[in-house]
TORLUM-584147 format. One record per residue (C-alpha): residue number from 0; residue in three letters; x, y, z. Coordinates in nm, 3 decimals. Each point is the difference from the previous one (the first is absolute). Example, Ala and Ser with C-alpha at 12.3 -4.5 7.8 and 13.67 -1.06 7.14 Angstrom:
BEGIN
num, residu, x, y, z
0, ALA, 1.230, -0.450, 0.780
1, SER, 0.137, 0.344, -0.066
***
This chain:
BEGIN
num, residu, x, y, z
0, MET, 18.046, 7.749, 17.595
1, ALA, 0.216, 0.208, -0.258
2, ARG, 0.040, -0.284, -0.219
3, ASN, -0.403, -0.113, -0.024
4, TYR, -0.198, 0.086, -0.292
5, GLY, -0.382, -0.047, -0.113
6, LEU, -0.104, -0.108, -0.337
7, ILE, -0.347, 0.047, -0.047
8, LEU, -0.189, -0.181, -0.264
9, ALA, -0.261, 0.193, -0.161
10, GLY, -0.067, -0.165, -0.358
11, GLY, -0.312, -0.152, 0.022
12, ARG, -0.327, 0.093, -0.180
13, GLY, -0.251, -0.067, 0.270
14, THR, -0.290, -0.135, -0.209
15, ARG, -0.191, -0.135, 0.308
16, PHE, -0.061, 0.380, 0.079
17, TRP, -0.156, 0.098, -0.333
18, PRO, -0.212, 0.235, -0.079
19, ARG, 0.242, 0.216, 0.242
20, SER, 0.331, -0.164, -0.070
21, ARG, 0.098, 0.080, -0.381
22, ARG, 0.377, -0.030, -0.193
23, LYS, 0.068, 0.363, 0.096
24, HIS, -0.136, -0.021, 0.347
25, SER, 0.030, -0.315, 0.135
26, LYS, -0.101, -0.157, 0.338
27, GLN, 0.358, 0.107, 0.170
28, VAL, -0.093, 0.361, -0.061
29, LEU, -0.306, 0.016, 0.137
30, SER, -0.146, 0.073, 0.333
31, VAL, -0.229, -0.282, 0.065
32, VAL, 0.119, -0.061, 0.367
33, GLY, 0.030, 0.360, 0.190
34, GLU, 0.094, 0.354, -0.163
35, ARG, 0.340, -0.080, -0.104
36, THR, 0.037, -0.245, -0.349
37, LEU, 0.134, -0.353, 0.093
38, ILE, 0.333, 0.066, -0.139
39, GLN, 0.012, 0.316, 0.212
40, GLN, -0.078, -0.200, 0.290
41, THR, 0.308, -0.255, -0.078
42, VAL, 0.228, 0.279, 0.015
43, ASP, -0.140, 0.180, 0.288
44, ARG, 0.000, -0.302, 0.236
45, LEU, 0.356, -0.107, -0.116
46, LYS, 0.157, 0.359, 0.088
47, PRO, 0.103, -0.083, 0.355
48, VAL, 0.229, -0.288, -0.136
49, LEU, 0.046, 0.138, -0.395
50, PRO, 0.025, 0.368, -0.086
51, PRO, -0.136, 0.053, -0.337
52, GLU, 0.341, 0.103, -0.141
53, ARG, 0.076, -0.395, 0.056
54, LEU, -0.312, -0.112, -0.166
55, TRP, 0.005, -0.130, -0.377
56, VAL, -0.375, -0.052, -0.174
57, LEU, -0.033, -0.243, -0.313
58, THR, -0.338, 0.083, -0.188
59, ASN, -0.141, 0.002, -0.340
60, PRO, 0.044, 0.266, -0.286
61, ASP, -0.395, 0.088, 0.063
62, LEU, 0.050, 0.041, 0.351
63, ARG, 0.331, 0.160, 0.068
64, ALA, -0.104, 0.384, -0.090
65, GLU, -0.264, -0.044, 0.306
66, ILE, 0.218, -0.189, 0.216
67, VAL, 0.271, 0.309, -0.027
68, ARG, -0.288, 0.247, 0.066
69, GLN, -0.139, -0.193, 0.320
70, LEU, 0.364, -0.049, 0.140
71, PRO, 0.202, 0.339, -0.034
72, GLU, 0.227, -0.113, 0.308
73, VAL, 0.123, -0.291, -0.228
74, PRO, 0.293, 0.097, -0.199
75, ARG, -0.154, -0.021, -0.365
76, ARG, 0.296, -0.162, -0.140
77, GLN, -0.097, -0.296, 0.246
78, ILE, -0.367, -0.061, -0.161
79, LEU, 0.095, -0.224, -0.304
80, ALA, -0.259, -0.143, -0.252
81, GLU, 0.070, -0.345, -0.082
82, PRO, 0.012, -0.044, -0.383
83, ALA, -0.208, -0.325, -0.009
84, ALA, -0.200, -0.196, 0.248
85, ARG, 0.221, -0.288, 0.157
86, ASN, -0.153, -0.081, 0.319
87, THR, 0.204, 0.032, 0.327
88, ALA, 0.295, -0.184, -0.067
89, PRO, 0.177, 0.209, -0.287
90, ALA, -0.179, 0.321, 0.195
91, ILE, 0.198, -0.088, 0.311
92, GLY, 0.311, -0.103, -0.183
93, LEU, 0.021, 0.329, -0.164
94, GLY, -0.063, 0.162, 0.331
95, ALA, 0.290, -0.188, 0.143
96, HIS, 0.210, 0.082, -0.246
97, ILE, -0.077, 0.358, -0.022
98, LEU, 0.102, 0.022, 0.386
99, GLU, 0.320, -0.234, -0.004
100, SER, 0.116, 0.258, -0.283
101, ILE, -0.016, 0.285, 0.237
102, ASP, 0.064, -0.153, 0.312
103, PRO, 0.163, -0.348, 0.001
104, ASP, -0.102, -0.093, 0.378
105, ALA, -0.374, 0.105, -0.035
106, VAL, -0.288, -0.158, 0.162
107, MET, -0.304, 0.005, -0.178
108, GLY, -0.379, -0.049, 0.104
109, VAL, -0.234, -0.093, -0.241
110, PHE, -0.345, 0.151, 0.048
111, SER, -0.356, 0.032, -0.175
112, ALA, -0.152, 0.334, -0.091
113, ASP, -0.340, -0.134, 0.078
114, GLN, -0.029, -0.137, 0.337
115, ALA, -0.171, 0.124, 0.330
116, ILE, 0.163, -0.057, 0.349
117, GLN, -0.248, 0.115, 0.278
118, LYS, 0.280, -0.032, 0.279
119, PRO, 0.297, 0.146, -0.132
120, ALA, 0.192, -0.032, 0.335
121, GLY, 0.009, -0.363, -0.026
122, TYR, 0.091, 0.001, -0.376
123, LEU, 0.306, 0.223, 0.086
124, ARG, 0.140, -0.247, 0.256
125, ALA, -0.037, -0.278, -0.237
126, VAL, 0.133, 0.229, -0.287
127, ARG, 0.316, 0.069, 0.214
128, ALA, 0.053, -0.361, 0.098
129, ALA, 0.004, -0.088, -0.320
130, PHE, 0.253, 0.247, -0.133
131, ARG, 0.222, -0.107, 0.288
132, ALA, -0.011, -0.370, -0.142
133, ALA, 0.023, 0.129, -0.296
134, ALA, 0.354, 0.163, 0.051
135, GLY, 0.138, -0.326, 0.102
136, GLY, -0.046, -0.141, -0.334
137, ARG, -0.316, -0.179, 0.020
138, MET, -0.338, 0.023, -0.231
139, VAL, -0.265, 0.089, 0.221
140, VAL, -0.404, 0.001, -0.039
141, LEU, -0.253, 0.152, 0.194
142, GLY, -0.293, -0.231, 0.127
143, ILE, -0.349, 0.153, 0.109
144, ALA, -0.167, -0.188, 0.279
145, PRO, -0.356, -0.119, -0.197
146, ARG, -0.309, 0.138, 0.155
147, TRP, -0.210, -0.269, -0.199
148, PRO, 0.068, -0.285, -0.245
149, GLU, 0.052, 0.205, -0.309
150, THR, 0.027, -0.202, -0.328
151, GLY, 0.148, 0.309, -0.179
152, TYR, 0.302, 0.019, 0.143
153, GLY, 0.312, -0.233, -0.030
154, TYR, 0.122, -0.105, 0.370
155, ILE, 0.338, -0.031, 0.175
156, GLU, 0.071, -0.288, 0.204
157, PHE, 0.222, 0.056, 0.319
158, PRO, 0.124, -0.279, 0.241
159, ARG, -0.188, -0.040, 0.315
160, GLY, 0.039, 0.240, 0.283
161, THR, 0.093, 0.260, -0.234
162, LYS, -0.052, 0.342, 0.206
163, PRO, -0.115, 0.322, -0.197
164, GLY, 0.247, 0.253, -0.060
165, SER, 0.278, -0.227, 0.010
166, PRO, 0.171, -0.118, -0.348
167, ALA, -0.025, -0.393, -0.039
168, PRO, 0.079, -0.237, -0.276
169, VAL, -0.294, -0.021, -0.261
170, LEU, -0.061, -0.366, -0.069
171, ARG, -0.222, 0.020, -0.285
172, PHE, -0.193, 0.245, -0.203
173, HIS, -0.358, -0.127, -0.081
174, GLU, -0.249, 0.131, -0.303
175, LYS, -0.312, 0.132, 0.047
176, PRO, -0.187, -0.321, 0.176
177, GLU, -0.341, -0.118, -0.014
178, LEU, -0.238, 0.090, 0.288
179, PRO, 0.054, -0.295, 0.199
180, THR, 0.368, -0.005, -0.013
181, ALA, 0.010, 0.391, 0.084
182, ARG, -0.221, -0.081, 0.304
183, ARG, 0.262, -0.259, 0.109
184, TYR, 0.291, 0.258, -0.061
185, VAL, -0.175, 0.275, 0.218
186, ALA, -0.073, -0.259, 0.280
187, SER, 0.370, -0.124, 0.006
188, GLY, 0.124, 0.331, 0.087
189, ARG, 0.331, -0.063, -0.181
190, PHE, -0.130, 0.143, -0.361
191, PHE, 0.010, 0.365, -0.078
192, TRP, -0.159, 0.201, -0.272
193, ASN, 0.304, 0.093, -0.304
194, ALA, -0.069, 0.385, -0.024
195, GLY, 0.279, 0.021, -0.245
196, ILE, 0.217, 0.229, 0.193
197, PHE, 0.380, -0.106, -0.011
198, PHE, 0.346, 0.095, 0.119
199, TRP, 0.330, -0.075, -0.123
200, ARG, 0.356, 0.143, -0.098
201, ALA, -0.001, 0.110, -0.353
202, ALA, 0.300, -0.235, -0.049
203, VAL, -0.161, -0.292, 0.142
204, PHE, -0.320, 0.028, -0.232
205, GLN, 0.222, 0.033, -0.276
206, ALA, 0.179, -0.308, 0.070
207, ALA, -0.335, -0.172, 0.074
208, LEU, -0.118, 0.113, -0.347
209, ARG, 0.303, -0.137, -0.183
210, ARG, -0.039, -0.358, 0.148
211, TYR, -0.397, -0.029, -0.070
212, LEU, -0.076, 0.255, -0.261
213, PRO, 0.343, 0.004, -0.229
214, GLN, -0.137, 0.129, -0.306
215, THR, -0.191, 0.301, 0.166
216, ALA, 0.335, 0.051, 0.215
217, ALA, 0.221, 0.038, -0.277
218, LEU, -0.230, 0.253, -0.175
219, LEU, -0.002, 0.205, 0.300
220, ASP, 0.382, -0.046, 0.079
221, GLY, 0.041, 0.180, -0.354
222, LEU, -0.143, 0.287, 0.115
223, PRO, 0.245, 0.310, 0.053
224, ALA, -0.010, 0.176, 0.352
225, PHE, -0.278, 0.192, 0.092
226, GLY, 0.067, 0.367, -0.125
227, ALA, 0.219, -0.108, -0.280
228, ARG, -0.117, 0.185, -0.332
229, ASP, -0.112, -0.325, -0.186
230, PHE, -0.191, -0.162, 0.308
231, THR, -0.338, 0.094, -0.098
232, ALA, 0.031, -0.088, -0.370
233, LYS, 0.172, -0.346, 0.098
234, LEU, -0.298, -0.059, 0.250
235, ARG, -0.241, 0.047, -0.298
236, GLU, 0.194, -0.237, -0.195
237, ILE, 0.039, -0.270, 0.261
238, PHE, -0.263, -0.003, 0.264
239, PRO, -0.291, -0.112, -0.242
240, ARG, 0.230, -0.303, -0.103
241, CYS, -0.008, -0.130, 0.392
242, GLU, -0.213, -0.291, 0.105
243, LYS, -0.351, 0.093, 0.127
244, ILE, -0.008, -0.156, 0.348
245, SER, -0.066, 0.055, 0.372
246, VAL, 0.273, 0.022, 0.225
247, ASP, -0.163, -0.270, 0.210
248, TYR, 0.001, -0.254, -0.291
249, ALA, 0.336, 0.109, -0.120
250, VAL, 0.214, -0.003, 0.322
251, LEU, -0.167, -0.015, 0.329
252, GLU, -0.187, -0.341, -0.035
253, ARG, 0.358, -0.152, -0.144
254, ALA, 0.239, 0.172, 0.254
255, GLY, 0.043, -0.233, 0.296
256, ASP, 0.128, 0.284, 0.254
257, VAL, -0.279, 0.245, 0.017
258, PHE, -0.134, 0.145, 0.348
259, GLY, -0.281, 0.186, 0.117
260, VAL, -0.147, 0.256, 0.241
261, PRO, -0.315, -0.121, 0.102
262, CYS, -0.223, 0.283, 0.094
263, GLY, -0.293, 0.016, 0.226
264, ASP, -0.335, 0.186, -0.081
265, ILE, 0.131, 0.299, -0.173
266, GLY, -0.307, 0.088, -0.157
267, TRP, 0.150, -0.094, -0.341
268, SER, -0.238, -0.051, -0.333
269, ASP, 0.109, -0.014, -0.343
270, VAL, -0.292, 0.221, -0.106
271, GLY, -0.065, -0.227, -0.306
272, SER, -0.358, 0.040, -0.051
273, TRP, -0.284, 0.245, 0.087
274, ASN, -0.110, -0.277, 0.238
275, ALA, 0.337, 0.076, 0.174
276, VAL, -0.035, 0.366, 0.031
277, TYR, -0.383, -0.044, 0.137
278, GLU, 0.167, -0.235, 0.273
279, LEU, 0.250, 0.294, 0.103
280, LEU, -0.258, 0.281, 0.013
281, ASP, -0.224, 0.059, 0.307
282, HIS, -0.347, -0.154, -0.051
283, ASP, -0.373, 0.119, 0.072
284, PRO, -0.212, -0.180, 0.257
285, ASP, -0.117, -0.176, -0.318
286, GLY, 0.359, -0.079, -0.126
287, ASN, 0.004, 0.262, -0.247
288, ALA, 0.330, 0.147, -0.094
289, VAL, -0.095, 0.354, -0.189
290, ARG, 0.246, 0.230, -0.152
291, THR, -0.271, 0.266, -0.117
292, ASP, -0.329, 0.150, 0.094
293, ALA, -0.246, -0.290, 0.017
294, LEU, -0.342, -0.064, 0.090
295, LEU, -0.012, -0.380, 0.104
296, LEU, -0.317, -0.183, 0.091
297, GLU, -0.039, -0.397, 0.095
298, SER, 0.330, -0.050, -0.136
299, GLN, 0.294, -0.156, 0.131
300, GLY, 0.364, -0.098, -0.062
301, ASN, 0.062, 0.264, -0.302
302, TYR, 0.292, 0.184, -0.150
303, VAL, -0.061, 0.320, -0.126
304, ASP, 0.221, 0.264, -0.192
305, ALA, -0.155, 0.276, -0.204
306, GLU, 0.138, 0.332, 0.038
307, GLY, -0.209, 0.274, -0.040
308, LYS, -0.352, -0.134, 0.024
309, LEU, -0.249, -0.177, 0.195
310, VAL, 0.000, -0.392, -0.021
311, ALA, -0.350, -0.100, 0.118
312, LEU, -0.027, -0.397, 0.091
313, LEU, -0.351, -0.154, 0.120
314, GLY, -0.002, -0.406, 0.061
315, VAL, 0.378, -0.115, -0.118
316, ARG, 0.270, -0.135, 0.167
317, ASP, 0.371, -0.108, -0.064
318, LEU, 0.065, 0.230, -0.314
319, VAL, 0.309, 0.216, -0.105
320, ILE, -0.138, 0.326, -0.207
321, VAL, 0.270, 0.217, -0.140
322, ASP, -0.091, 0.257, -0.211
323, THR, 0.236, 0.211, -0.221
324, PRO, -0.067, 0.267, -0.256
325, ASP, -0.014, -0.251, -0.296
326, ALA, -0.086, -0.325, 0.135
327, LEU, -0.171, -0.158, 0.297
328, LEU, 0.062, -0.339, 0.181
329, VAL, -0.275, -0.201, 0.197
330, ALA, 0.156, -0.347, 0.129
331, ASP, -0.075, -0.267, 0.239
332, ARG, 0.242, 0.106, 0.272
333, LYS, 0.110, -0.380, 0.014
334, ARG, 0.101, 0.010, -0.379
335, ALA, 0.188, 0.285, 0.069
336, GLN, 0.342, -0.213, -0.092
337, ARG, -0.164, -0.039, -0.343
338, VAL, -0.028, 0.396, -0.115
339, GLY, 0.303, -0.043, -0.199
340, LYS, -0.188, -0.252, -0.242
341, LEU, -0.188, 0.306, -0.100
342, VAL, 0.315, 0.186, -0.076
343, GLU, 0.097, -0.286, -0.219
344, GLU, -0.333, 0.006, -0.182
345, LEU, 0.053, 0.376, -0.040
346, GLU, 0.311, -0.044, -0.192
347, ARG, -0.108, -0.293, -0.195
348, ARG, -0.285, 0.251, -0.131
349, GLY, 0.250, 0.239, -0.052
350, ARG, -0.151, 0.286, 0.259
351, ASP, 0.328, 0.153, 0.049
352, GLU, -0.157, 0.306, 0.114
353, LEU, -0.126, -0.189, 0.317
354, LEU, 0.360, -0.149, 0.098
***
């Protein structure tokens, strides 16, 4: 395991978690599920396989100082701010370049900073299996057994008879489906959610990037080794010129030799909205999830987060209520995925003090 490293991607803004999530205090540094923040939980559950000194974090300039504060066990120099947001393909390419420059035999796992996993033992078994497969030169993804016909996730298709926990060839990646298609996927037993968790040798990914995204690969190849005096200056010059594209579109869907480790139920969630947080928390007999002092009468299925004050609900159902010192969100829980649209409107109106 000494050649194994972890790259944690933590650059997103988390706009669907407004008004708690702001530019300088985004979703990944919030404690929306449990006492520890999402990025702290990511580091915690990886410790049995990856000690913090072998973890690297890529984030944005607004969040770096807060992440450094929250992760004192990760060396400060290994928490980097990307000069520009360029999606996952260039970010992972940058991580691969850094790791290959310090260890030519590096095997890297790529993890999201803002996911929740409620059954870590099964998750760690899958991570160990994926690292072993990646050490042999394969590109590996984790697939999550679907618990419902989700239309908001991409899917990974495996051969019939594939057993959870065993690496198997990926037949095809599928984009977010319509509901009837998602139902067929779940019924077949061969389709798993794409969790966005990847494993490969750093050198293998760099070779794939040169083949499928040559312009960006050439820019990243022009960077000096990590730790060189001019590394930071060159990164600021080169990275904004990289193509803005996800690793799924740029590499994985075009490569023909990707393997996957299908997982059983590990309690995975992408924590993609306030509704996802509601689903992860304990509920009272009326289906309410409450993170504050509350008085609820004739009310069902609500999520309430209003620190430091009593919230009283009467005769309402399926609401998201999130209160902060300068903003209050009240939304239909079924429309929680659209909270980001409110952030877009605030940007349009120039309300930077609320962003």
